[in-house]
N, C-alpha and C positions, 0 to 999 in steps of 0.2 A: 705724872707730868705729861705723858703722851695724850691723855684725855684733854688736858688744858690746851695743848698744842692743837689738837683737832678742833676744839671750840674756837680758838683764835683763827684757824684757817676758814671756818664757816663765817666768822665775823668779817673777814676780809673778802670772802667770795662775793662776787657781784651777780645779781640776778637781773631779769628783765625789768623788774620794777625800778631798780637803780637806774637803768638806762632811760626809762620813761621819766622818772623824777628829774634826772639830770637835764633831759631835753626841755622839760617844762621850766626848770630853773633858769635855763639859758634864755628861753623865750619870754618868760614872765617872772623875773626876779622879784616882783612886787608881791607875789602870792606866797602864803604859808603852805608849803606842800607836805607838811608832816602827816596829815590824814592819808595821803596817797601811800606813804611808807607802810601803813598798817592795812588799810582797807583794800588797796590794790592787791596786796599779798593774800589777804583773806579771800578775796574774790577769785583770784587765780587758783588758790588751793581748792576752793569750793568746786570750780569747774573741773579740775583734775581729779578730785575725789568723786565727783559725779560720774566721770568716765570709769574710774576704778570700780565704783559700786555697780554700775551696769555690767561690767565684766564679771564681777563676783556673782551677781544675780544670774547672769546668763549661764553659769555652770549648772544651774538647776532649771534652766529654761524659764526664768522668772523675769518679768519686767519690774522696774523700780516701784510702780504703783502696787503691783502684786505683793512685793516684799513688804511695802508699808502696811498693807492690810494684814498680811500673815504675821508680821512681827508684832503688830498691836495685839493680835489674838494670842500669840505665844507668850508675850510679856504679861498677859492677864493671869497666867498661871492656870492650873487645873480648874475646871475642865476645858480651858482655852476657848472661852466663848465670851462674846460681848453683844450688845444690842447694836443695830445699825446706827442709832444716834450716838452711842459712845464711839463707834468707829469713825463717824464723821468728825467728832471732836478731836480724836487722836490723829487723824490724817489731814484735817483741814480742807475737806472737799465738800461740795454741795450734796444735798440729799439725792438728787437725780444721778449724780456721778457715782455716789456710793451704791445705789441700787444696781446700776450697770456693772460696777466692779464686783459686787457680790454675785450677781447672775453669772458673770464670766468665771469667777472662781469656783462656783458650784458646778458649772459645766466642765471645768477642768478637774474636778474631784479633789480640790484643795481645801474647800470648806463645805459645810452643810448648813442649811437653814431649817429651823424648826420653831414651832410655836412654843412659848413658855408654858410649862405644865400648870402653873398657878393662874396665869392670865393669858388666854389664847390670843388676845389682841397684841401681845408683845411677842416680837420675833427675836430669836437668838441666832447668832452666827457662830458656828463652832469649827475649829480647826480639825481637819481629818488627819489620820495617820500620815497620809501622803503629804499633806500640807505641812505637818510638823517636820517631817524628814527634809522637805525642800527648804523651809525657812532656816532650820538648824544648819544645814550644809552651806547655804548662802551666807549665813552669819559667820560661820567658821572661815570661809574663804575671805570675806571682807575683813575680819579682824586680823588674819594673817598678813594681808596686804598693808593694812593700816599700821600694825606693829612694826613691820619692816621699815616703813617710812618715818616712824618716830625714833628709830635707832640713833640718829645723830644727837638726840637730846637725852640728857641724864634724867633719872627719875624726878629729881628736884625741878629741873627745867620743864618737864612735862606737866607736873603739878602746878607750877607757876603759870604756865601758858593756859592750862585749863581754867585756872582761877581768873586770869585776866580776860579770857574770852567770855567767861560767865558774867563778869562785871559789865561787859559790853552788851551781852544778850538780855540780861534781866529786864532792863527798861523796855525792850521790844516785847518780851514775853508778857509783861504786865500792862502793856498798852501805853506806857509813858512816852514812847518815841513814835507812836504811830498815828 
């Protein structure tokens, strides 16, 4: 019963978005403000999570872009290597930006670059032991923070939220909304 009471308290709790929507409703009662109820909250959460991510990454002296590249390599599995082209696809940056990022990560000792043994024209970027330690620690800090902030939701609510957000994101990911 106490978990239901807690859920009801959250439903009655008002946030900044409620105040914004109320102000718009007062000024423009002709508008359907329902999208603000969802997307303003998503936007505010994204900004707050970006701040939290920067903090989690800073525990390992990483910038967000460094984490993006290192985590792409880490997710690739053993031997934790990808081509620059694949890294570009994974991180959604230009070729020139990726070259600069790889150069900086090589200089920091977090990745190494080497020619493919079968085709010397192909370059591979590999996570170093230091890079693996840094990205693993940053990921651990990030997940601790994110799990803490999901605590108000039950496992069922978390799954439903993830599914609803997926429904909103798929059209963007497939290019249907862009």
